C-alpha positions in Angstrom: 79.3 31.6 -9.9 75.9 31.3 -9.0 74.0 34.2 -8.1 71.3 34.0 -5.9 68.0 35.2 -7.0 65.2 36.1 -4.7 61.4 35.3 -5.7 59.3 37.9 -5.1 55.6 37.5 -5.5 53.7 39.5 -7.9 51.1 42.0 -6.1 48.1 40.6 -8.5 48.9 37.0 -7.7 48.9 37.2 -3.9 45.2 38.7 -4.0 44.2 35.8 -6.2 45.8 33.6 -4.0 43.9 34.6 -1.2 40.4 34.7 -3.1 40.9 30.8 -3.6 41.8 30.4 -0.3 38.3 32.0 0.6 36.4 29.7 -1.6 35.8 32.6 -3.8 34.2 34.7 -0.8 34.9 38.3 -0.8 37.3 39.8 1.7 35.2 42.2 3.1 34.3 42.0 6.9 30.8 41.3 6.7 29.2 38.8 9.6 27.7 35.7 8.4 24.0 35.5 8.9 22.4 33.3 11.7 19.3 31.7 12.0 18.2 34.5 14.5 18.5 36.8 11.7 16.3 34.9 9.3 13.6 33.5 12.0 10.6 36.3 12.8 8.5 36.3 16.0 9.0 36.7 19.6 11.4 34.8 21.8 15.0 33.3 20.8 16.3 30.6 18.7 19.6 30.1 21.1 18.3 27.1 23.5 19.5 24.8 26.2 18.9 21.2 25.3 17.7 19.1 28.4 16.0 15.6 28.5 16.4 12.6 26.7 17.6 12.7 23.0 18.1 9.5 20.6 18.7 7.3 24.0 21.3 9.6 25.7 20.4 11.9 28.8 21.5 15.4 28.1 21.3 17.7 31.7 22.1 21.0 30.3 23.7 21.6 26.6 24.2 24.8 24.9 23.1 27.4 24.0 22.8 26.1 20.4 21.0 27.4 17.4 17.3 25.8 16.9 15.1 26.3 13.9 12.4 28.2 15.5 12.1 31.2 18.1 10.6 30.1 22.0 9.4 32.2 24.2 9.0 29.5 26.8 10.3 25.5 27.5 9.5 23.1 25.2 10.7 19.7 25.7 13.6 19.1 25.6 14.2 22.6 24.8 14.8 25.6 27.1 15.2 29.3 25.5 18.2 31.1 26.6 16.2 33.7 28.2 16.8 35.6 31.6 14.3 33.6 33.1 15.7 30.4 32.4 19.3 31.2 32.9 21.1 27.8 34.0 24.4 29.7 35.2 23.0 30.0 38.5 23.6 26.5 38.9 26.5 24.4 39.2 25.6 21.3 37.4 22.2 22.4 35.8 19.3 19.9 35.1 16.2 21.2 33.8 12.8 20.1 35.9 10.3 19.8 33.5 7.5 19.5 36.4 8.6 22.9 38.0 9.7 24.5 35.0 13.0 25.5 36.3 16.6 24.8 36.6 17.7 22.9 39.4 21.5 22.1 40.6 22.4 18.6 40.7 26.2 19.4 42.2 27.1 17.6 45.3 27.5 21.0 47.2 23.7 21.4 46.1 22.7 17.8 47.3 24.9 18.4 50.5 22.9 21.9 51.1 19.6 20.2 50.2 20.2 17.4 52.6 21.4 19.9 55.1 18.0 22.1 54.6 15.9 18.7 55.0 17.9 17.7 58.2 16.9 21.3 59.7 13.3 21.2 58.7 13.0 17.6 60.2 14.7 19.1 63.8 12.3 21.5 63.2 9.4 19.3 62.9 10.4 17.2 65.6 10.7 20.0 68.0 7.2 21.3 67.0 5.8 17.7 67.6 7.5 17.6 70.9 5.8 21.0 71.9 2.6 19.8 70.5 2.7 16.5 72.5 3.6 18.7 75.5 0.9 20.8 75.3 -1.5 17.6 74.7 0.0 16.2 77.8 -0.6 19.4 79.8 -4.3 19.9 78.4 -5.0 16.0 79.2 -3.7 16.9 82.8 -6.2 20.0 83.1 -8.8 18.0 81.8 -8.3 14.9 84.3 -8.4 17.6 87.0 -11.3 19.4 85.7 -12.8 16.0 85.6 -12.2 15.3 88.9 -13.3 18.6 90.1 -16.7 18.1 88.3 -16.9 14.5 89.6 -16.7 16.5 93.1 -19.4 18.8 92.2 -21.8 16.1 91.1 -21.2 14.1 94.3 -21.9 17.6 96.3 -25.0 18.0 94.3 -26.3 14.3 94.7 -25.5 14.6 98.5 -27.2 17.6 98.5 -30.6 16.4 96.7 -30.6 13.4 99.1 -30.2 16.0 102.0 -33.0 18.0 100.8 -35.0 15.0 100.1 -34.8 14.1 103.7 -35.5 17.6 104.9 -38.7 17.5 102.6 -39.9 14.2 103.8 -39.4 15.6 107.6 -41.0 18.8 106.5 -44.1 17.1 105.1 -44.2 14.6 108.1 -44.3 17.9 110.5 -46.9 19.7 108.1 -48.9 16.4 108.2 -48.9 16.5 111.7 -49.8 20.0 112.2 -52.4 19.7 109.7 -54.1 16.5 111.7 -54.0 18.5 115.0 -56.0 21.6 113.7 -58.4 19.8 111.6 -59.8 17.5 114.5 -63.2 18.8 115.1 -64.2 20.3 118.5 -67.0 20.7 120.5 -69.2 23.9 119.6 -68.7 26.5 121.9 -71.9 27.3 123.8 -73.0 30.6 124.9 -73.3 30.3 128.6 -75.8 33.3 128.1 -78.0 31.3 125.9 -78.0 28.2 128.1 -79.0 29.9 131.0 -81.9 31.6 129.2 -82.9 28.0 128.0 -82.8 26.4 131.4 -84.9 28.7 133.2 -87.2 29.5 130.5 -87.8 32.4 129.1 -86.7 35.3 130.3 
């Protein structure tokens, strides 16, 4: 009869098999080093990628390890720092002109369109108010111009009347001057005339 035999591994052989499976690495729980551990300097070597790479548009990939540390964006890499956090955007894309992430999602575009619509409505309201103010100012200017014209006509009429009055005054003054200027016969002393007629007294 056949007896069943169980194969029990030898304890030394099991450890050797694990070492071979780990490519000869030690089994202790050491964490592997990263580029960040090796690189010196300020910033981080974890970056996001946003831009054209080898003919392919990349809007936001990462964070990935980079070969050097960055403190500010350098095209097409954006450091994974709090001030450059793309997580607030649903579909982030880096705006290199502004130096910030922008949301390219449909919701963000709808919100942007609504904001622009509100701004246009506000500007239209402001333009209407300005036009109304200009119309009121034009009407006030027209009324003021009419009053100025009336005042000018009154002043002109008064000047004409004053001219007529001045002419009449000159005529009256010249008549008075001519009557008072006429030579009159010298007044004779009656006593003297009596003396001379009768001779010496």
